[in-house]
N, C-alpha and C positions, 0 to 999 in steps of 0.2 A: 060854333065851329062845324063845318060841313066837310066830310071826307068823301072824296071821289076816287074810285079805283077804275082804271081802264088799261087793258093790255094794248100796247101799240107796237108798231115796227119803226125802228129808227131808220129813216131814209138816208141815202148816200150823201145828201147835202146837209144832214144833221140838223134839220129844222123841224120843229114839232108845232103843229097848229092844234089848238084845243078849243072845242065848243063847250061852254059851261052852261049848266041849267039856269033857267030864268030866275029861279029863287035865290040865286047868289047875287047880292047887290053889286052894282057897278062901283068901282073905286079900287084902291090899293088892296092887294091880297098877297099873302105869303104862299108860295107854291113850293112843294118839295117833290123831287123826282128820285125814285128808288129804282136802280137798275139791277136786276137779277139775271145773270147770264142764263140763257136757255140751255137745256141739256144738249150737248154736242156742239155748243158754240165754241169758237176759238178763244180759250181763256189762257193761252200760253203767254208767258211773259218773256221778254228778251233776257238773255243771260246776264246782261249788265244790271238788271234789276236786282240780282242777288249779290252783287259785289259788296263786300263789307257787311253782309248780313250777320256774320258770326263774330265780328270784331269785339263786341262787348259780352260774348258768351262766357259764362263761368266754366263751362265744360272745356273750352279751348284756351283758357287763361294760362299764362306761364310760358315755359320753354316749348316751342313748337316741335323741336327735334325730340325732346323727351316724351312728349305726348305721342308722337308717331311711333317711337320705339315701344312704348307701352302697348299701343294698339296692335302693332305687329307681333309683339310677344304673345298676345292672345291667340294668334294663329298657330303658334308652335305647341300649344298645349294639347 
């Protein structure tokens, strides 16, 4: 197994061309791409990506009105 690491810029057309070293034999190969957003990159998600994120949460299970009243009661203390 040969590991190659190279920092690249993803172009607007989203095509990547890769030259591999000669010691890698011709033929089928498994290639893995890891994308780590650079600092300052736009990593914002659309609001819709969060819809339903808490539907299975144990914290918010049960009567929604009772949970809201409990939270608001904490403000009065």
